[in-house]
TIPADO-314286 format. One record per residue: residue in three letters; x, y negated, z of N, C-alpha, C in turn. Coordinates in steps of 0.05 Angstrom, whole numbers. Example, Ala and Ser with C-alpha at 12.3 -4.5 7.8 and 13.67 -1.06 7.14 Angstrom:
# residues 2
 resn   n.c1   n.c2   n.c3  ca.c1  ca.c2  ca.c3   c.c1   c.c2   c.c3
  ALA    264    114    156    246     90    156    264     66    156
  SER    257     45    142    273     21    143    258     -1    157
# end
This chain:
# residues 440
 resn   n.c1   n.c2   n.c3  ca.c1  ca.c2  ca.c3   c.c1   c.c2   c.c3
  MET   1100   -874  -1437   1080   -858  -1432   1065   -863  -1408
  HIS   1084   -868  -1387   1072   -879  -1361   1054   -897  -1361
  TYR   1063   -921  -1378   1045   -943  -1380   1019   -940  -1394
  LEU   1022   -922  -1408    999   -907  -1428    977   -898  -1408
  LEU    986   -880  -1387    971   -865  -1372    960   -888  -1351
  ALA    974   -905  -1344    968   -925  -1323    942   -938  -1334
  GLY    946   -945  -1358    922   -960  -1372    893   -943  -1373
  LEU    901   -917  -1371    876   -903  -1372    855   -904  -1347
  LEU    834   -897  -1353    814   -896  -1326    808   -865  -1323
  CYS    811   -854  -1300    801   -823  -1290    777   -826  -1272
  PHE    758   -815  -1285    733   -816  -1273    725   -789  -1261
  CYS    716   -788  -1236    710   -763  -1226    685   -764  -1211
  ALA    668   -747  -1212    643   -752  -1202    639   -739  -1173
  LEU    637   -758  -1156    630   -751  -1127    609   -767  -1115
  GLY    585   -756  -1114    566   -772  -1106    558   -793  -1122
  ASN    556   -820  -1118    550   -843  -1132    572   -857  -1140
  ARG    597   -845  -1137    626   -855  -1137    643   -847  -1163
  ARG    662   -863  -1173    679   -856  -1193    711   -862  -1187
  LEU    726   -842  -1191    754   -844  -1181    769   -859  -1205
  VAL    784   -878  -1200    803   -892  -1218    829   -887  -1214
  LEU    847   -877  -1237    874   -871  -1232    890   -896  -1240
  SER    908   -906  -1221    920   -929  -1223    950   -922  -1210
  GLN    965   -941  -1220    995   -943  -1209    996   -954  -1186
  ASP   1012   -945  -1162   1015   -963  -1139   1037   -985  -1145
  ILE   1040  -1002  -1128   1055  -1025  -1127   1085  -1020  -1132
  ALA   1093   -999  -1123   1126   -991  -1131   1127   -979  -1154
  GLY   1108   -972  -1170   1108   -962  -1196   1119   -931  -1199
  SER   1119   -920  -1174   1137   -896  -1171   1114   -871  -1175
  ARG   1087   -878  -1171   1066   -856  -1170   1043   -868  -1179
  PHE   1019   -854  -1184    993   -860  -1191    975   -850  -1170
  VAL    955   -866  -1161    935   -859  -1144    905   -859  -1159
  CYS    888   -841  -1150    860   -839  -1159    846   -851  -1139
  THR    830   -873  -1143    810   -889  -1126    787   -887  -1132
  ALA    767   -887  -1112    739   -882  -1117    726   -910  -1117
  ILE    709   -913  -1140    698   -939  -1141    669   -933  -1145
  PRO    652   -955  -1139    619   -951  -1144    613   -948  -1173
  VAL    594   -933  -1181    586   -933  -1211    574   -962  -1219
  GLY    586   -970  -1241    575   -994  -1253    595  -1016  -1244
  ALA    619  -1009  -1230    640  -1031  -1222    659  -1029  -1241
  ASP    670  -1054  -1242    691  -1058  -1261    717  -1039  -1252
  PRO    724  -1020  -1272    746   -999  -1266    774  -1016  -1266
  ASN    776  -1038  -1278    803  -1053  -1278    809  -1068  -1253
  CYS    789  -1068  -1233    792  -1079  -1205    807  -1063  -1190
  ALA    827  -1067  -1179    844  -1048  -1165    834  -1046  -1133
  VAL    832  -1021  -1125    819  -1017  -1099    841  -1011  -1077
  PRO    839  -1032  -1053    863  -1030  -1037    864  -1001  -1021
  PRO    885   -992  -1016    890   -970  -1005    874   -968   -973
  SER    870   -987   -964    860   -983   -932    828   -974   -939
  THR    817   -987   -963    790   -977   -970    789   -947   -978
  MET    807   -940   -990    808   -914   -999    809   -897   -974
  GLN    829   -904   -954    828   -887   -928    801   -887   -916
  GLY    786   -911   -914    759   -910   -900    740   -888   -914
  THR    743   -894   -943    720   -872   -953    726   -844   -950
  SER    755   -834   -947    760   -805   -941    750   -803   -915
  THR    751   -820   -894    741   -810   -869    711   -808   -865
  GLN    700   -822   -882    670   -816   -884    661   -791   -898
  ASP    679   -784   -921    676   -756   -935    679   -735   -910
  GLU    699   -736   -898    704   -717   -875    679   -714   -853
  GLN    670   -736   -845    645   -737   -824    623   -725   -838
  LEU    616   -732   -866    594   -720   -876    597   -691   -880
  ARG    624   -682   -888    627   -647   -888    625   -636   -863
  ASP    636   -653   -840    631   -641   -813    601   -639   -805
  THR    585   -657   -814    557   -658   -811    543   -637   -824
  VAL    551   -631   -850    540   -610   -868    545   -580   -850
  MET    574   -582   -842    578   -554   -831    564   -548   -802
  GLN    557   -569   -789    542   -567   -762    513   -557   -769
  LEU    505   -572   -792    472   -564   -798    472   -534   -804
  ARG    495   -527   -822    496   -498   -830    496   -482   -807
  GLU    513   -488   -791    514   -470   -765    486   -470   -747
  THR    477   -495   -745    448   -494   -732    428   -481   -747
  ILE    427   -480   -773    410   -464   -789    415   -430   -783
  LEU    435   -423   -785    448   -395   -779    435   -388   -751
  GLN    444   -407   -732    433   -399   -705    403   -400   -703
  GLN    385   -414   -717    363   -416   -715    349   -385   -725
  LYS    364   -380   -749    356   -356   -760    361   -331   -745
  GLU    383   -335   -732    386   -310   -714    368   -309   -690
  THR    361   -332   -680    342   -335   -658    313   -323   -669
  ILE    307   -332   -691    279   -319   -701    284   -291   -705
  VAL    300   -278   -715    306   -250   -716    307   -232   -688
  ASN    318   -249   -669    316   -238   -642    287   -239   -631
  GLN    273   -262   -634    246   -261   -626    229   -244   -640
  GLN    235   -239   -663    216   -216   -679    225   -188   -668
  GLY    247   -185   -660    252   -160   -650    241   -154   -625
  SER    240   -178   -605    226   -178   -581    197   -171   -581
  ILE    187   -187   -603    155   -182   -608    153   -152   -610
  LYS    164   -139   -635    160   -115   -639    165    -99   -616
  GLU    184   -103   -598    184    -83   -571    165    -87   -556
  LEU    158   -111   -547    133   -118   -532    103   -108   -544
  THR    103   -107   -568     82    -96   -585     81    -65   -580
  SER    105    -50   -577    108    -22   -575    100    -18   -549
  LYS    111    -32   -528    104    -29   -502     76    -36   -498
  LEU     63    -50   -508     33    -55   -502     17    -32   -515
  SER     24    -22   -538     16      0   -552     16     25   -535
  ARG     33     31   -523     40     52   -501     24     49   -477
  CYS     20     28   -469      3     21   -445    -23     25   -451
  GLU    -36     14   -473    -61     17   -487    -69     47   -491
  SER    -52     62   -499    -56     92   -502    -59    102   -475
  GLU    -46     94   -458    -45    107   -428    -75    100   -417
  ALA    -78     78   -415   -104     70   -407   -130     73   -418
  SER   -126     80   -446   -153     85   -464   -161    112   -452
  PRO   -193    117   -455   -207    141   -445   -195    162   -465
  GLN   -196    186   -455   -192    210   -470   -217    226   -475
  ASP   -219    232   -508   -240    246   -518   -270    230   -511
  GLY   -265    205   -511   -291    191   -509   -302    188   -484
  ARG   -288    198   -463   -292    197   -434   -273    182   -419
  SER   -285    173   -393   -265    162   -377   -251    177   -361
  ARG   -232    172   -355   -213    194   -339   -225    191   -311
  SER   -232    216   -298   -238    220   -271   -214    220   -255
  GLN   -222    216   -229   -203    222   -206   -191    250   -209
  GLY   -207    269   -215   -192    294   -211   -176    300   -241
  SER   -185    289   -260   -164    291   -286   -139    275   -281
  TRP   -140    252   -264   -117    238   -259    -96    252   -243
  ARG   -109    269   -224    -95    284   -205    -82    308   -223
  LYS   -100    321   -242    -91    342   -257    -64    334   -273
  ASP    -69    308   -285    -44    298   -301    -24    280   -287
  TYR    -22    289   -262     -6    272   -243     25    277   -251
  ASN     32    298   -257     61    308   -261     66    300   -289
  LYS     52    292   -305     57    284   -335     69    259   -334
  ASN     89    254   -350    103    229   -359     89    219   -385
  THR     65    204   -378     50    198   -403     63    172   -415
  MET     80    157   -403     87    130   -411    117    132   -423
  GLY    124    152   -421    154    158   -431    173    152   -410
  ASP    175    127   -403    191    121   -381    186    117   -350
  LEU    159    122   -348    149    117   -320    158    143   -301
  PRO    161    139   -277    162    162   -255    142    178   -257
  ARG    144    203   -245    121    221   -238    109    214   -213
  ASP    115    197   -196    101    193   -168     84    166   -174
  PRO     57    166   -165     45    139   -170     58    115   -152
  GLY     70    114   -129     86     98   -116    108     85   -136
  GLU    127    109   -145    146    100   -162    135     86   -189
  THR    116     96   -201    104     86   -223     99     58   -218
  ILE     84     49   -196     78     24   -187    102      5   -187
  ASP    121     15   -175    147     -1   -170    157     -3   -200
  HIS    159     18   -217    169     15   -244    156     -6   -257
  LEU    133     -5   -259    113    -24   -274    119    -53   -261
  GLY    125    -57   -237    129    -81   -225    155    -90   -236
  LYS    178    -72   -239    204    -80   -249    202    -91   -278
  THR    186    -73   -294    180    -79   -319    170   -105   -324
  MET    148   -109   -309    138   -141   -306    152   -164   -299
  GLN    175   -159   -281    194   -173   -277    213   -179   -297
  SER    222   -159   -312    236   -159   -337    229   -174   -359
  LEU    204   -169   -363    191   -188   -386    184   -214   -385
  LYS    178   -222   -356    176   -246   -350    203   -264   -349
  ALA    227   -252   -342    254   -257   -347    258   -265   -379
  ARG    251   -246   -393    257   -247   -421    239   -274   -435
  LEU    218   -275   -419    203   -300   -431    211   -322   -425
  GLU    223   -326   -399    235   -351   -386    262   -357   -409
  ASN    278   -335   -416    301   -336   -430    295   -349   -460
  LEU    273   -334   -472    263   -348   -493    249   -376   -495
  GLU    239   -385   -474    229   -410   -467    255   -428   -467
  GLN    276   -420   -450    301   -435   -449    315   -436   -480
  GLN    316   -417   -494    322   -421   -521    306   -439   -536
  GLN    280   -440   -534    265   -458   -546    271   -483   -541
  VAL    276   -494   -512    280   -519   -502    311   -525   -517
  ARG    328   -508   -516    359   -514   -530    349   -524   -557
  MET    333   -505   -570    330   -510   -601    320   -530   -607
  ASN    298   -543   -587    282   -565   -589    299   -593   -583
  THR    317   -591   -564    337   -608   -556    359   -612   -587
  SER    367   -593   -598    386   -597   -619    371   -602   -647
  GLY    346   -607   -646    328   -613   -668    316   -593   -682
  VAL    317   -566   -673    307   -542   -689    286   -535   -672
  SER    263   -531   -688    235   -523   -675    228   -497   -679
  VAL    214   -484   -662    208   -454   -669    174   -460   -681
  PRO    166   -444   -699    140   -447   -708    119   -443   -691
  ASN    100   -459   -693     76   -457   -668     62   -432   -668
  ASP     57   -422   -697     44   -398   -697     59   -372   -682
  LEU     89   -373   -685    104   -357   -675    101   -359   -643
  ARG    103   -379   -631    106   -387   -604     80   -377   -592
  GLU     56   -386   -605     29   -377   -594     26   -351   -598
  LEU     36   -331   -615     31   -305   -619     49   -291   -597
  LEU     71   -299   -594     89   -290   -573     77   -291   -540
  LYS     65   -320   -540     54   -324   -511     26   -309   -508
  GLN     10   -298   -532     -9   -284   -528     -3   -256   -520
  ARG     18   -248   -540     25   -220   -536     30   -215   -506
  LEU     49   -233   -494     62   -228   -464     38   -233   -446
  GLY     15   -250   -454     -6   -250   -432    -22   -225   -434
  ASP    -27   -213   -458    -42   -190   -458    -26   -168   -444
  LEU     -1   -167   -445     12   -145   -436     14   -146   -405
  GLU     13   -174   -396     15   -177   -366    -12   -167   -356
  LYS    -33   -173   -368    -60   -168   -360    -62   -134   -357
  GLN    -50   -121   -382    -52    -97   -380    -36    -80   -357
  LEU    -15    -92   -356      3    -80   -333    -10    -84   -302
  LEU    -23   -108   -298    -37   -118   -275    -59    -91   -272
  THR    -76    -89   -296    -98    -68   -290    -87    -43   -285
  LYS    -66    -32   -298    -53    -11   -294    -45     -4   -265
  VAL    -33    -29   -253    -23    -26   -226    -43    -23   -205
  ALA    -68    -37   -212    -91    -38   -196   -104     -7   -195
  THR   -103      4   -220   -115     30   -223    -96     50   -204
  LEU    -72     45   -211    -54     63   -195    -57     61   -164
  GLU    -61     36   -157    -65     30   -127    -88     49   -120
  GLN   -113     44   -131   -138     55   -125   -132     85   -124
  ASP   -118     97   -147   -117    123   -144    -96    135   -121
  LYS    -81    118   -115    -62    123    -93    -76    122    -64
  THR    -98    104    -63   -112    102    -39   -127    126    -32
  GLN   -145    133    -55   -158    153    -60   -143    180    -51
  LEU   -122    181    -64   -104    209    -58    -97    208    -32
  TYR    -92    184    -18    -86    184     12   -111    193     29
  ASN   -134    180     24   -157    187     36   -165    218     34
  GLU   -163    228     13   -169    257      4   -147    273     22
  THR   -121    270     23   -101    282     36   -108    278     67
  ALA   -119    256     75   -127    254    106   -148    271    113
  ALA   -172    272     94   -192    290    100   -186    319     95
  HIS   -166    325     79   -159    353     79   -142    360    102
  ARG   -127    338    111   -110    346    142   -129    350    161
  HIS   -155    333    164   -173    338    185   -183    365    185
  ARG   -190    374    157   -201    403    160   -181    418    164
  THR   -162    415    157   -141    438    165   -138    442    194
  GLU   -133    411    206   -134    413    235   -157    430    251
  ALA   -179    419    240   -202    433    252   -205    467    250
  ALA   -193    478    222   -193    505    219   -170    515    240
  LEU   -148    499    240   -129    509    259   -140    510    290
  ASN   -152    490    299   -163    489    328   -183    513    333
  SER   -194    518    307   -219    541    311   -201    567    318
  LEU   -181    569    297   -167    591    296   -152    599    328
  LEU   -141    580    333   -128    581    361   -148    590    383
  GLU   -175    577    383   -196    586    404   -199    613    395
  ARG   -202    625    369   -206    652    367   -186    665    375
  ILE   -156    658    374   -136    674    385   -138    677    412
  THR   -141    656    427   -144    652    452   -168    674    467
  GLU   -191    675    453   -210    691    461   -202    720    453
  LEU   -185    728    433   -180    755    426   -160    758    451
  GLU   -142    744    458   -122    749    476   -135    756    501
  ARG   -154    744    509   -172    746    538   -190    774    535
  GLY   -187    787    510   -206    811    506   -234    808    496
  ASN   -240    783    490   -269    777    482   -271    779    453
  PHE   -275    802    441   -278    810    414   -303    805    401
  GLY   -305    800    374   -329    798    361   -343    771    358
  LEU   -332    749    365   -344    722    363   -345    715    334
  LYS   -371    707    323   -370    702    297   -363    674    291
  SER   -371    657    310   -366    627    310   -361    621    341
  SER   -354    594    342   -345    580    367   -371    577    389
  GLU   -398    580    375   -421    576    396   -437    602    392
  ASP   -432    624    378   -450    647    378   -436    666    400
  PHE   -438    658    423   -428    679    446   -447    672    475
  LYS   -444    695    492   -456    692    517   -440    698    539
  ILE   -447    687    565   -427    699    586   -447    715    607
  SER   -433    737    617   -449    757    627   -443    757    661
  LEU   -460    751    674   -459    754    706   -472    777    717
  PRO   -461    799    719   -478    827    722   -482    829    758
  LEU   -470    816    769   -472    820    798   -476    797    814
  ARG   -490    802    838   -495    778    852   -472    775    873
  THR   -454    759    870   -430    755    886   -425    727    886
  ASN   -403    723    905   -395    692    907   -370    684    890
  TYR   -365    706    869   -339    700    855   -340    700    824
  LEU   -364    710    815   -368    714    786   -384    686    777
  TYR   -368    671    756   -379    647    747   -366    636    727
  GLY   -380    619    709   -368    604    688   -363    572    693
  ARG   -344    564    685   -336    535    692   -334    521    661
  LEU   -347    497    661   -342    481    637   -323    457    643
  LYS   -308    456    620   -286    435    620   -292    408    620
  SER   -316    407    606   -328    379    601   -335    369    628
  SER   -329    340    629   -336    324    650   -357    305    643
  LEU   -376    298    662   -396    280    655   -391    251    662
  PRO   -398    232    642   -399    203    649   -424    196    667
  GLU   -422    168    673   -445    159    688   -467    160    666
  MET   -493    170    678   -515    168    661   -537    163    676
  TYR   -559    151    658   -583    141    674   -607    160    660
  ALA   -601    180    642   -620    203    637   -604    225    629
  PHE   -618    249    624   -604    270    615   -626    293    606
  THR   -616    305    589   -632    333    580   -612    355    583
  VAL   -622    380    592   -603    402    596   -620    427    585
  CYS   -608    440    567   -622    462    550   -606    487    557
  MET   -621    510    556   -601    537    553   -618    562    549
  TRP   -607    579    542   -624    607    539   -611    622    563
  LEU   -636    639    576   -635    655    598   -640    679    600
  LYS   -628    699    610   -641    728    613   -635    740    637
  SER   -655    744    655   -651    753    679   -677    769    690
  SER   -667    789    700   -688    807    715   -685    810    745
  SER   -668    794    759   -659    798    786   -686    787    800
  GLY   -684    794    824   -705    784    845   -695    791    874
  PRO   -704    773    892   -720    752    889   -705    727    880
  GLY   -719    721    858   -706    691    849   -683    698    827
  ILE   -679    684    809   -659    684    789   -633    676    801
  GLY   -632    659    822   -605    643    824   -606    617    816
  THR   -581    611    811   -570    583    804   -559    585    777
  PRO   -577    580    755   -562    582    725   -540    562    724
  PHE   -542    536    736   -520    516    736   -525    497    756
  SER   -499    484    765   -497    464    783   -478    443    777
  TYR   -484    419    783   -464    396    779   -460    382    810
  GLY   -436    383    813   -428    371    837   -403    348    836
  VAL   -409    326    848   -386    305    851   -381    298    878
  PRO   -358    288    883   -347    281    910   -368    269    923
  GLY   -374    274    949   -396    263    964   -425    272    957
  GLN   -430    292    939   -455    301    932   -452    324    916
  ALA   -454    348    931   -450    373    919   -475    380    899
  ASN   -501    369    905   -523    374    895   -531    356    873
  GLU   -513    340    857   -520    317    840   -540    326    819
  ILE   -536    349    805   -556    362    789   -556    393    791
  VAL   -579    406    801   -578    433    805   -605    445    794
  LEU   -604    467    780   -626    482    773   -625    510    788
  ILE   -644    515    804   -645    543    825   -671    552    829
  GLU   -669    577    829   -693    594    842   -682    614    865
  TRP   -686    608    888   -676    618    910   -703    633    929
  GLY   -694    659    934   -716    672    950   -746    673    935
  ASN   -763    668    953   -789    669    935   -798    639    927
  ASN   -781    621    930   -791    591    921   -794    592    891
  PRO   -806    572    882   -807    571    851   -777    557    842
  ILE   -776    555    815   -752    545    803   -754    516    811
  GLU   -729    506    820   -727    477    830   -709    460    814
  LEU   -715    435    807   -693    418    797   -683    398    819
  LEU   -660    396    825   -649    376    845   -632    356    832
  VAL   -637    328    838   -625    308    830   -618    291    856
  ASN   -589    288    860   -583    277    883   -592    288    905
  ASP   -599    314    908   -608    331    931   -637    326    931
  LYS   -652    311    917   -679    309    915   -693    328    900
  VAL   -717    336    906   -721    367    894   -751    359    884
  ALA   -754    372    855   -776    378    840   -785    406    833
  GLN   -806    413    839   -812    444    833   -822    446    807
  LEU   -815    463    791   -815    467    760   -839    496    757
  PRO   -857    490    742   -876    515    733   -865    533    712
  LEU   -839    543    722   -825    561    699   -823    586    710
  SER   -824    606    693   -827    636    698   -806    648    679
  VAL   -784    660    689   -765    669    669   -750    696    677
  SER   -763    709    695   -752    731    710   -760    762    701
  ASP   -767    759    672   -779    783    659   -759    803    644
  GLY   -733    795    649   -713    811    632   -714    804    606
  ARG   -725    784    595   -723    775    566   -712    750    564
  TRP   -702    743    537   -691    718    531   -712    698    536
  HIS   -704    672    550   -724    650    547   -708    623    547
  HIS   -719    606    532   -704    577    526   -717    561    548
  VAL   -700    548    563   -710    531    582   -695    503    576
  CYS   -710    481    581   -702    452    579   -711    438    603
  VAL   -699    419    616   -708    403    632   -695    375    630
  THR   -715    352    631   -706    325    620   -710    308    646
  TRP   -695    287    647   -700    266    670   -686    241    665
  THR   -700    220    676   -694    192    671   -698    174    696
  THR   -673    161    703   -672    140    726   -697    126    732
  ARG   -708    120    706   -733    104    708   -757    115    721
  ASP   -765    109    742   -789    119    761   -778    148    767
  GLY   -757    162    760   -752    188    764   -768    206    755
  LEU   -777    199    724   -792    216    709   -778    243    700
  TRP   -791    269    705   -783    292    693   -800    311    677
  GLU   -787    325    662   -806    344    647   -793    371    644
  ALA   -808    391    641   -800    418    647   -810    436    618
  TYR   -795    447    603   -803    461    579   -792    491    580
  GLN   -810    510    571   -802    536    570   -811    545    540
  ASP   -792    556    524   -793    569    501   -807    547    480
  GLY   -797    524    486   -810    500    466   -833    486    475
  GLU   -845    497    500   -869    481    509   -869    466    534
  LYS   -879    443    535   -878    432    560   -897    442    580
  LEU   -888    451    599   -906    463    619   -908    448    645
  GLY   -891    425    648   -896    407    674   -883    382    671
  SER   -891    361    685   -874    336    687   -884    326    713
  GLY   -865    306    718   -872    290    744   -856    267    744
  GLU   -856    250    769   -838    227    771   -831    223    802
  ASN   -817    204    804   -806    200    837   -785    216    841
  LEU   -771    229    822   -746    249    828   -723    231    828
  ALA   -713    223    853   -687    201    856   -691    180    837
  PRO   -714    163    838   -712    140    818   -691    122    822
  TRP   -683    108    801   -662     89    800   -638     99    808
  HIS   -633    124    813   -606    132    814   -590    141    789
  PRO   -565    128    790   -551    140    765   -537    162    773
  ILE   -533    179    749   -521    207    754   -486    198    755
  LYS   -473    208    778   -447    197    779   -429    215    761
  PRO   -403    205    756   -384    213    736   -366    233    751
  GLY   -352    246    736   -323    256    748   -329    282    765
  GLY   -353    297    759   -355    317    777   -349    348    762
  VAL   -359    370    770   -357    398    761   -381    407    752
  ILE   -385    422    729   -405    438    723   -401    469    724
  ILE   -415    482    739   -408    512    748   -435    527    733
  LEU   -428    547    721   -450    562    709   -455    591    724
  GLY   -478    594    740   -483    620    753   -479    617    780
  GLN   -470    593    795   -462    588    823   -472    564    831
  GLU   -483    560    858   -489    532    872   -465    524    887
  GLN   -462    497    882   -436    486    897   -446    476    924
  ASP   -427    484    943   -429    468    970   -410    446    970
  THR   -387    453    961   -364    430    953   -359    431    922
  VAL   -349    408    915   -346    406    888   -325    432    879
  GLY   -337    446    863   -325    467    848   -319    491    867
  GLY   -333    493    890   -328    519    908   -350    517    928
  ARG   -343    543    951   -359    550    972   -384    558    960
  PHE   -383    579    946   -405    591    933   -422    610    953
  ASP   -450    615    949   -467    632    966   -475    657    950
  ALA   -472    672    955   -478    701    936   -506    702    934
  THR   -524    692    956   -550    696    954   -560    675    934
  GLN   -549    657    928   -554    640    909   -543    644    882
  ALA   -531    665    877   -516    667    853   -538    674    828
  PHE   -531    670    802   -550    676    782   -537    705    771
  VAL   -557    723    764   -557    749    757   -563    752    731
  GLY   -547    756    708   -561    761    681   -538    750    661
  GLU   -554    737    641   -536    729    618   -545    699    611
  LEU   -527    686    601   -535    655    595   -519    652    566
  SER   -533    634    553   -521    623    528   -533    596    522
  GLN   -521    580    501   -526    560    489   -531    535    506
  PHE   -511    536    530   -517    513    549   -509    488    536
  ASN   -523    466    530   -521    440    520   -534    417    536
  MET   -520    397    534   -528    372    555   -525    347    539
  TRP   -549    333    537   -546    304    525   -547    280    548
  ASP   -545    257    541   -544    236    557   -570    219    555
  ARG   -589    234    543   -617    220    536   -638    239    537
  VAL   -662    234    539   -684    251    540   -694    259    506
  LEU   -690    283    505   -699    295    476   -727    291    468
  ARG   -737    291    450   -764    288    441   -777    318    440
  PRO   -801    320    447   -809    350    446   -807    364    421
  ALA   -809    351    396   -805    360    371   -775    371    370
  ASP   -754    358    377   -728    369    380   -722    395    396
  ILE   -738    392    419   -735    416    439   -748    440    422
  MET   -773    438    412   -786    457    400   -770    469    378
  GLY   -757    453    364   -740    462    339   -716    478    351
  ILE   -707    474    368   -683    487    384   -693    515    392
  ALA   -717    514    408   -727    540    416   -740    560    395
  ASN   -745    549    375   -755    566    356   -735    575    331
  CYS   -712    565    338   -691    569    320   -697    559    292
  SER   -705    534    289   -709    520    261   -690    501    263
  SER   -675    496    283   -657    475    284   -631    480    306
  TYR   -611    467    301   -591    468    322   -581    440    332
  MET   -575    434    355   -566    410    360   -549    411    385
  PRO   -524    414    378   -505    416    405   -503    390    419
  GLY   -504    395    443   -503    367    464   -480    348    460
  ASN   -490    323    458   -470    300    457   -447    298    479
  ILE   -460    305    501   -440    301    526   -428    331    538
  VAL   -446    356    530   -429    378    538   -443    398    518
  PRO   -424    403    495   -434    422    478   -424    451    484
  TRP   -439    470    472   -434    499    475   -415    509    457
  VAL   -385    508    466   -370    522    447   -351    536    466
  SER   -340    560    448   -324    576    472   -296    564    484
  GLY   -286    544    467   -261    538    483   -269    511    507
  ASN   -294    508    510   -304    493    530   -311    507    556
  VAL   -314    533    551   -325    550    576   -303    569    581
  GLU   -300    566    611   -282    591    625   -295    609    644
  VAL   -289    631    642   -301    651    657   -282    662    678
  LEU   -293    668    703   -272    673    726   -290    693    745
  GLY   -271    706    757   -282    727    777   -292    753    768
  GLY   -286    758    740   -302    781    727   -323    778    711
  ALA   -329    751    711   -352    743    687   -339    747    661
  THR   -354    754    641   -346    761    614   -359    743    592
  LYS   -348    742    569   -357    727    544   -359    756    524
  GLY   -380    749    507   -388    767    489   -404    757    470
  PRO   -401    770    441   -415    757    419   -445    759    424
  LEU   -458    734    412   -488    737    418   -499    716    390
  GLU   -517    730    377   -531    708    355   -559    710    370
  ILE   -565    692    384   -589    687    400   -610    690    386
  CYS   -617    680    364   -644    681    350   -649    712    342
  GLU   -629    725    331   -631    757    324   -636    771    351
  ASP   -621    766    367   -622    782    391   -655    776    407
  ARG   -662    752    406   -689    749    418   -707    761    403
  LEU   -704    759    374   -727    775    357   -726    805    363
  PHE   -704    814    369   -701    843    374   -715    850    402
  ASP   -709    831    419   -720    836    447   -751    837    444
  SER   -763    820    426   -792    816    426   -803    837    409
# end
């Protein structure tokens, strides 16, 4: 029986080989040997050849397993990339919905501030600064994920597995679009942040101005000066001819080569209205003075040089008075109630007005800020004392005089906080244009 089996051939299909059953040399067992198709099955195959064939089969099997694992890894990578694309597409859709106009109109600055506290992107903070930081972090995260995908692509290309070109291009396009959207959103938020800061600064400035005005108002109320409607609608009253009633301006003059001084006066005192104002500096108490003393006409003094002005304001009614001067040839002009009544030259020519002095209302100074003479004191009411470091045009002076315009002085403006009253002089409310019409 054994010899019969030994004479039989056993064919097994494995690739392009057949297995031949034969008895080994000792005759104790049978072996199945692979031979090529078409070979003589009676030829015995040496055992060493059989062992080499078995080793090749194992290598092929290992190669098949590696290819299978590689294919599975490729499928897993493609699934992950598809998930990433879906997530990025969702992010892009939310960004586009946030950036798109509402109701067919572009979002205005006001509507942005109105929706400021709404978390319109789901995971964005409520503050613009935090939103910008958050979007920056999101962008960095997306870039990191893109680098990770590129590294995976490199590894797959190295292992012989390639990502489809259309998938790679779609991914790059989506990431590029998302990056542009994020950069646009960041730029918009930066602009809104800057506008919000500017509006806040402007609001703070207005608030500070209102507080300063309120502080001045409180100061006036504490001093007993009630009824002022605004910081410039007031007058100072100097009812007696003394050497201790006066007003003092806190403003100090710079060096000037021209000036214009305008004011409203009301006086019925005689002889002469006295000294509506004087400006003294160290070494020259009569740097600028407007005075009517005794029976003399009104005089303008510059550096103690004198020009007589053809003005008359001692009728007990309100009058608007302006005087101009320039160092060039010492040219001067005198205006009463908007009309130029006189002009001249050679009044302290080429002399610059010295800085750092003191402006006194109602008294003539013999020393800087003091040594007043009662006979030269102004008696009456005074308002809207303004000073410019240039010669005003006649049209500007006429507009101020007829109450069609108001121009505060750029060097000395008439505001309540800039005027001190001393020695019994008082402040009171005055709307000069209405009061002037009432007097007329």
